C-alpha positions as CSV (number, residue, x, y, z in Angstrom):
1,M,163.2,28.9,96.5
2,S,161.5,31.6,98.5
3,N,163.4,34.2,97.5
4,A,162.6,33.1,93.3
5,T,159.2,33.8,94.5
6,D,159.1,37.1,96.1
7,A,161.0,37.8,93.0
8,A,158.8,37.3,90.7
9,L,155.7,38.4,93.3
10,A,157.7,42.1,93.0
11,Q,158.3,42.6,89.6
12,D,154.8,41.4,88.8
13,S,153.4,44.2,91.8
14,K,156.1,46.7,90.2
15,T,154.5,45.9,86.7
16,T,151.2,46.4,87.5
17,R,152.3,49.6,89.8
18,K,153.4,51.1,86.7
19,Q,151.0,50.5,85.1
20,T,148.1,51.8,87.2
21,E,150.2,54.7,87.4
22,S,150.6,55.5,83.8
23,L,146.7,55.6,84.1
24,T,146.2,57.6,87.4
25,Q,149.3,60.0,86.9
26,P,149.0,60.8,82.8
27,P,150.7,63.8,81.5
28,D,148.9,66.9,80.4
29,D,147.6,66.5,84.0
30,W,144.4,64.3,83.1
31,S,143.4,62.0,85.5
32,A,142.3,58.4,85.2
33,D,138.6,59.2,85.2
34,E,138.8,61.9,82.5
35,E,140.8,59.2,80.3
36,M,137.8,57.0,80.9
37,L,135.3,59.8,79.9
38,L,137.0,60.3,76.8
39,I,137.1,57.0,75.8
40,E,133.5,56.6,76.9
41,G,132.6,60.2,74.9
42,I,134.4,58.5,71.6
43,Q,132.7,55.8,71.4
44,Q,129.4,57.4,72.0
45,S,129.5,60.3,70.1
46,G,131.9,58.9,67.1
47,L,135.7,60.1,66.4
48,G,135.6,63.7,65.3
49,N,133.0,65.2,67.3
50,W,135.0,66.9,69.6
51,M,132.6,69.2,71.0
52,D,130.0,66.3,72.3
53,V,132.9,64.5,73.5
54,A,133.8,67.7,75.8
55,E,130.6,67.9,77.1
56,H,130.7,64.3,78.0
57,V,134.3,64.7,79.7
58,G,133.2,68.0,81.6
59,T,136.3,69.5,82.5
60,K,138.0,69.7,79.4
61,N,136.7,71.9,76.4
62,K,137.1,70.1,72.5
63,D,140.5,71.4,71.9
64,Q,142.0,69.5,74.6
65,C,140.3,66.3,74.1
66,E,141.7,66.4,70.2
67,R,145.3,67.2,71.3
68,H,145.4,64.5,74.1
69,Y,144.2,61.9,71.7
70,H,146.4,62.5,69.1
71,D,149.3,63.0,71.1
72,V,148.5,60.1,73.4
73,Y,146.7,57.9,71.4
74,I,147.3,58.2,67.4
75,N,150.8,59.2,67.7
76,S,151.6,57.3,70.5
77,P,155.5,55.5,70.1
78,T,153.8,52.0,71.4
79,W,151.0,52.1,69.1
80,P,148.5,50.9,69.3
81,R,149.2,51.0,72.9
82,P,149.0,54.4,74.6
83,A,152.3,56.4,75.3
84,Y,153.7,56.7,78.9
85,M,152.4,53.2,79.4
86,D,156.1,52.2,80.2
87,R,156.7,55.4,82.7
88,E,158.0,54.3,86.0
89,F,156.8,56.4,89.0
90,D,158.1,56.4,92.8
91,A,156.2,54.0,94.3
92,S,156.3,55.9,97.8
93,K,154.2,58.6,96.5
94,P,150.7,58.1,96.6
95,A,149.2,56.9,93.1
96,T,145.8,58.0,93.7
97,R,144.1,62.2,93.9
98,P,141.2,63.3,94.2
99,P,138.4,62.9,91.6
100,A,138.6,66.0,89.8
101,F,135.5,68.3,89.6
102,R,133.3,67.1,86.8
103,K,130.4,69.4,85.1
104,P,127.4,67.8,85.2
105,R,125.6,67.0,82.5
106,P,122.4,68.9,81.5
107,T,119.0,66.4,82.1
108,P,116.8,66.4,78.9
109,V,113.3,68.0,79.2
110,N,110.1,66.5,77.9
111,P,108.6,69.7,75.9
112,R,104.9,67.7,77.0
113,H,105.5,68.3,80.6
114,L,106.2,72.1,80.3
115,K,103.8,74.5,81.7
116,P,101.9,76.7,79.5
117,L,103.2,80.6,79.8
118,A,100.7,82.0,81.1
119,S,98.8,84.7,78.6
120,Q,99.5,88.6,79.5
121,P,97.8,91.0,77.7
122,T,98.6,92.8,74.6
123,N,98.2,95.9,72.7
124,H,96.0,94.5,69.9
125,E,94.0,92.7,73.3
126,I,93.2,95.8,75.2
127,Q,90.1,97.5,73.9
128,G,90.8,95.9,70.1
129,Y,93.6,97.7,69.6
130,M,95.7,97.1,66.5
131,P,99.5,97.9,67.4
132,A,100.3,97.1,63.4
133,R,97.8,99.5,61.9
134,L,97.4,101.9,64.7
135,E,93.7,101.4,64.9
136,F,90.9,100.2,66.6
137,E,88.6,97.2,65.6
138,V,85.5,100.4,66.8
139,E,86.5,103.4,65.5
140,Y,85.3,106.8,66.7
141,E,82.2,107.6,64.1
142,N,82.3,103.6,62.6
143,D,80.0,104.3,60.5
144,A,81.6,107.7,58.7
145,E,82.7,105.6,55.8
146,N,79.3,104.4,54.8
147,Y,78.0,107.5,53.8
148,V,81.1,108.0,51.3
149,K,81.8,104.4,50.0
150,D,79.4,105.0,46.9
151,L,79.7,108.4,46.7
152,V,81.2,109.1,42.9
153,F,82.3,112.2,40.7
154,N,80.4,112.0,37.5
155,P,82.2,114.2,34.8
156,D,78.4,114.9,33.9
157,D,77.4,116.3,37.6
158,S,75.6,119.7,37.9
159,P,77.5,122.2,40.1
160,E,74.8,121.6,42.4
161,E,75.6,117.8,42.9
162,T,79.7,118.5,43.1
163,E,78.9,121.1,45.6
164,L,76.3,118.6,47.8
165,K,79.5,116.1,47.0
166,L,82.2,118.3,48.4
167,V,80.2,119.1,51.6
168,V,79.9,115.4,52.3
169,M,83.3,115.2,52.2
170,D,84.0,118.2,54.3
171,I,81.8,116.3,56.8
172,Y,83.6,113.1,56.2
173,N,87.3,114.9,56.9
174,S,86.1,116.6,60.1
175,R,84.8,113.1,60.9
176,L,88.2,111.7,60.2
177,H,90.2,114.4,62.1
178,K,88.3,114.1,65.2
179,R,89.2,110.5,65.1
180,M,92.8,111.0,64.5
181,E,92.6,113.5,67.7
182,R,90.9,110.6,69.5
183,K,93.8,108.3,68.6
184,K,96.9,110.9,68.9
185,Y,95.4,111.6,72.7
186,I,95.4,108.1,73.6
187,Q,98.4,106.9,72.6
188,D,100.5,110.5,73.1
189,R,98.8,109.8,77.0
190,G,100.0,106.2,77.5
191,L,96.3,105.1,78.1
192,L,96.9,101.7,76.5
193,E,98.9,100.6,78.9
194,Y,96.1,100.6,81.8
195,K,98.2,98.0,84.3
196,K,100.7,100.6,84.4
197,L,98.4,103.9,85.2
198,Q,96.0,101.7,88.2
199,A,99.2,101.0,89.8
200,I,100.0,104.3,89.6
201,D,96.6,105.7,90.8
202,K,96.4,103.0,93.5
203,K,99.4,104.9,94.8
204,R,98.1,107.6,95.3
205,T,95.5,109.1,98.1
206,K,92.0,109.8,97.7
207,E,92.1,113.4,98.0
208,E,94.4,113.4,94.8
209,R,92.6,110.7,93.0
210,D,89.6,113.7,93.6
211,I,91.8,116.1,92.0
212,W,93.1,113.8,89.3
213,S,89.3,112.8,88.5
214,K,88.2,116.2,88.5
215,C,90.6,117.4,86.3
216,K,90.4,115.0,83.5
217,V,88.0,118.1,81.1
218,F,91.4,120.0,80.8
219,S,93.6,117.4,79.6
220,R,92.2,117.5,76.1
221,L,93.4,121.4,76.1
222,Q,96.8,121.1,77.2
223,T,99.4,118.5,76.4
224,G,100.3,115.7,78.5
225,E,102.8,117.5,80.0
226,D,101.2,120.5,80.9
227,H,98.7,118.7,82.2
228,R,100.7,116.7,84.4
229,L,102.5,119.7,86.0
230,L,99.0,121.4,86.6
231,V,97.4,118.9,88.5
232,E,100.2,118.4,91.0
233,G,100.6,121.9,91.1
234,L,97.1,121.5,92.3
235,V,97.9,118.6,94.8
236,R,100.6,120.6,96.3
237,E,98.6,123.3,97.0
238,Q,95.9,121.1,98.6
239,Q,99.0,119.6,101.2
240,L,100.1,123.4,101.6
241,R,96.5,124.3,102.6
242,Q,96.3,121.5,104.9
243,Q,99.7,122.3,106.6
244,I,98.6,126.0,107.2
245,A,95.4,124.7,108.8
246,V,97.6,122.3,111.3
247,L,99.6,125.3,111.9
248,Q,97.2,128.0,112.5
249,E,95.4,125.4,115.1
250,Y,98.9,125.0,117.0
251,R,99.2,129.0,117.1
252,R,95.3,129.1,118.6
253,N,96.4,126.9,121.1
254,G,99.9,128.2,122.0
255,V,102.4,126.0,120.0
256,T,105.1,127.6,118.5
257,H,107.3,124.9,117.4
258,L,107.2,121.7,115.8
259,K,108.5,120.1,118.4
260,E,105.6,121.4,120.9
261,G,103.4,120.5,118.1
262,E,104.4,116.8,118.7
263,K,103.4,117.0,122.3
264,Y,100.5,118.7,121.5
265,E,99.2,116.2,119.2
266,I,100.2,113.4,121.9
267,A,98.3,115.2,124.5
268,R,95.2,116.0,121.9
269,N,94.8,112.6,121.1
270,Q,95.0,111.3,124.9
271,R,92.1,113.6,125.4
272,W,90.0,112.2,122.5
273,Q,90.3,109.0,123.8
274,L,89.2,109.8,127.2
275,L,86.3,111.8,125.6
276,K,85.4,108.4,123.5
277,A,85.7,106.7,126.8
278,N,83.1,108.9,128.0
279,G,80.5,108.1,125.2
280,I,81.5,110.6,123.0
281,R,81.3,110.0,119.6
282,D,83.7,110.6,117.0
283,P,87.0,111.3,119.3
284,H,88.9,113.2,116.8
285,P,88.2,117.2,116.2
286,S,87.5,118.8,113.3
287,L,90.1,120.9,111.5
288,V,89.7,123.9,109.4
289,V,90.9,121.4,106.5
290,D,87.5,119.1,107.0
291,R,85.7,122.4,106.1
292,Q,84.7,123.1,103.0
293,Q,84.7,126.8,102.2
294,R,82.2,127.5,99.1
295,G,80.7,130.9,98.3
296,G,81.2,132.8,101.9
297,T,79.6,129.7,103.7
298,V,81.5,127.1,105.6
299,R,80.2,123.7,106.2
300,S,80.6,122.4,109.5
301,T,81.6,118.7,109.8
302,P,80.8,116.1,113.0
303,N,83.4,116.8,115.5
304,A,84.4,115.5,119.2
305,W,81.6,117.4,121.1
306,G,79.1,115.0,119.5
307,F,76.9,117.3,118.5
308,D,74.8,117.5,114.9
309,T,76.7,120.6,113.4
310,N,75.7,119.6,109.8
311,I,74.4,123.4,109.1
312,T,76.0,125.8,106.7
313,T,76.1,128.9,108.6
314,S,77.1,132.4,107.8
315,M,81.1,133.8,107.6
316,R,80.4,137.3,108.4
317,P,81.4,138.6,111.4
318,H,79.2,138.2,114.8
319,T,77.3,141.5,115.4
320,V,77.1,141.0,119.1
321,S,79.7,142.6,121.4
322,D,81.4,140.6,123.6
323,G,80.1,142.3,126.6
324,G,76.3,141.6,125.1
325,A,73.5,139.2,125.7
326,V,70.7,138.0,123.5
327,T,67.1,137.6,124.6
328,S,64.5,135.0,123.5
329,G,64.0,137.5,120.6
330,G,66.7,137.7,119.5
331,E,67.8,141.5,120.8
332,V,71.2,142.6,122.2
333,Q,71.2,143.8,125.6
334,P,73.8,146.0,126.8
335,P,76.4,144.7,128.9
336,G,75.6,144.0,132.8
337,H,71.8,143.8,131.3
338,L,70.6,140.8,132.7
339,P,66.9,139.9,131.5
340,K,63.9,139.5,133.9
341,G,61.9,136.6,134.8
342,P,59.6,135.3,137.2
343,S,61.8,133.6,139.5
344,S,63.1,134.9,142.4
345,Q,65.2,132.4,144.2
346,P,68.9,131.2,142.8
347,T,68.4,127.3,142.0
348,T,70.9,125.0,142.8
349,T,71.9,121.1,141.4
350,P,74.6,118.8,142.0
351,N,77.7,119.0,140.3
352,S,76.6,123.3,138.9
353,V,76.9,126.1,139.1
354,P,74.4,128.5,141.2
355,S,72.1,129.6,139.0
356,T,70.7,133.9,138.3
357,P,67.6,134.8,139.8
358,G,65.0,135.6,137.4
359,T,67.4,134.1,134.3
360,S,65.6,133.3,131.1
361,I,66.7,130.8,128.4
362,P,66.7,131.5,124.8
363,T,63.7,129.8,122.9
364,P,64.1,128.5,119.8
365,V,64.4,131.1,116.9
366,S,65.6,131.2,113.3
367,I,69.4,131.3,113.4
368,G,70.5,133.4,110.1
369,G,66.9,133.4,108.9
370,R,66.4,129.4,109.0
371,R,63.7,127.8,111.3
372,Q,65.1,126.2,114.2
373,A,64.8,122.8,115.1
374,N,62.6,121.6,117.6
375,P,63.9,121.2,121.6
376,L,65.6,117.4,121.9
377,N,63.7,115.7,124.7
378,L,66.4,114.8,127.0
379,D,64.4,112.8,129.6
380,N,65.9,110.0,129.5
381,A,69.5,111.3,128.3
382,E,72.6,110.2,130.5
383,G,73.5,113.2,132.6
384,V,70.5,115.0,132.5
385,H,70.0,114.7,136.5
386,L,73.3,116.7,136.5
387,L,71.9,119.8,135.1
388,S,70.2,122.7,136.4
389,P,66.7,123.2,135.2
390,E,68.1,126.6,132.9
391,E,71.1,124.2,131.3
392,R,68.7,121.7,130.8
393,Q,66.0,124.2,128.8
394,L,69.1,125.5,127.0
395,C,70.6,122.0,126.0
396,S,67.4,121.3,124.8
397,V,67.0,124.4,122.7
398,L,69.9,123.6,121.1
399,R,69.9,120.1,120.8
400,I,73.3,119.3,122.6
401,L,73.2,116.3,125.0
402,P,74.0,116.3,128.6
403,R,77.5,114.5,128.6
404,P,79.0,116.5,125.8
405,Y,77.4,119.9,126.9
406,L,79.5,119.2,130.7
407,V,82.6,118.7,129.0
408,I,81.9,122.3,127.3
409,K,81.0,123.9,130.6
410,E,84.4,122.3,132.3
411,T,86.7,123.7,129.4
412,I,85.3,127.2,129.6
413,L,85.6,127.9,132.8
414,K,88.6,126.2,133.5
415,E,89.9,128.6,130.9
416,Y,88.0,131.2,132.2
417,A,89.9,130.5,135.6
418,I,93.2,130.8,133.8
419,R,92.6,134.1,131.7
420,G,90.1,135.6,134.1
421,S,88.3,136.8,131.3
422,L,86.9,135.8,128.4
423,R,86.0,136.8,124.8
424,R,83.0,135.8,122.2
425,R,85.8,135.1,119.7
426,E,88.1,132.7,122.2
427,T,85.2,130.9,122.9
428,R,84.0,129.9,119.5
429,E,88.1,128.5,118.7
430,M,87.8,126.1,121.9
431,I,84.7,124.7,120.9
432,K,84.3,122.8,117.6
433,I,80.6,123.5,116.8
434,D,78.3,125.6,115.4
435,V,79.3,129.2,116.2
436,N,75.5,130.2,116.7
437,K,75.5,127.1,119.5
438,T,78.3,128.6,120.9
439,S,77.2,132.0,120.9
440,R,74.5,131.0,122.8
441,I,76.6,129.2,125.0
442,Y,78.5,131.8,125.7
443,D,75.9,134.5,126.6
444,F,74.0,132.2,128.5
445,F,76.9,131.7,130.8
446,L,77.3,135.6,131.2
447,S,73.7,135.9,132.1
448,M,74.1,132.9,134.6
449,G,77.2,135.0,135.9
450,W,79.8,132.6,135.2
451,I,82.0,134.2,133.1
452,T,83.1,138.1,132.4
453,A,83.9,139.7,129.2
454,P,87.0,141.8,129.1
455,G,86.0,144.9,130.7
456,R,83.0,143.9,133.0
457,T,83.2,143.1,136.2
458,A,81.9,140.0,138.1
459,I,78.1,139.8,139.1
460,R,77.4,139.3,142.7
461,W,74.2,138.0,144.2
462,Q,73.4,138.7,147.9
463,G,76.7,139.8,148.6
464,R,78.6,136.8,147.5
465,K,81.3,136.8,144.3
466,V,80.2,134.0,142.0
């Protein structure tokens, strides 16, 4: 009895396994999941709508779905049952396999939830421009048509009337010509694409924008390409001038290689940072490129020494020789001549060089034919106690604060100690301030005996060399 029962259970299990295997391993490499999706797709979309059925299956195209349905279901030898239902398989092999990849179905989107696209400016929204008609809503000489709209040439018009009407038409044609010129200019230059032009302009430097702005007046006389080449050439010229000015500054300071120039820039920036920490304003020196040459004059700019150098000075060479001195009246004295004064004893102050007996300080006189400003009050200035009376008078006349003057004094004396002599031109190249103030300081140092020009001997007082 038990043997018969076991045989029946085995037969049922074999039949169930055969049916399951026929679904899990059908021909044409179709899985059971794909078979179920195929039946669902046909039920939902209808028989014959293979495009939607294939989309529902996801892993097969419409031809594969149609061919598989006809071969397995319609042309089955066991119809209405699908073919291969009685096919036997090896029970020792796994009857399942990994599910096939299914393409996700697109999610329907409700158009009411779509975000509206941002409105972008188009050509017809730019200054009333209508691209289809190539016209503006408000044209140049927009009222020109009002003078000819009622103009009629009648056969019985007199010659004078006909000539007058022809003159009016000529005037109208000239206005139309100007209008067409302006529209052609706008279209050829691409001025309607103002966003693009703004992006290009933002990439330029301030100097380049100034050049482009100043050259706009010439754009009507040239084509767009010629005008672009002209302005780019001017920009390139300015860049070369700036580079030449920097190289000239390097040569004046003894720098002959670009690598040395990098070291020079680092050292100079460190120096100006130190001067700035000591209370001197504008820690960057003025270069030649910062000066604007106009009609034989040079307009000085504020510089690192903290002076008010906004004075236009003459470009003519200085008429005083390196060995001469200037008196209070502006006269030139020969080398070795010292002005006499009432004082007969040298004066000394802390951190200063002994002054010359009888040295006079130039009083305020006109520079280059202009009246000099009033002397500067240095009673409460920082560092005024470090100056001798003569130096204090000089700073007051030249309107120089004590701290910057001491920096100038230290720079000149260090350079003089290295070279052994110092020319007026060399002093001007070292001290980037007004050339007249530099000359006055140079003459003062010569008169004090602190420095000597080439070809002169050091001045001695009381048998001691200074």
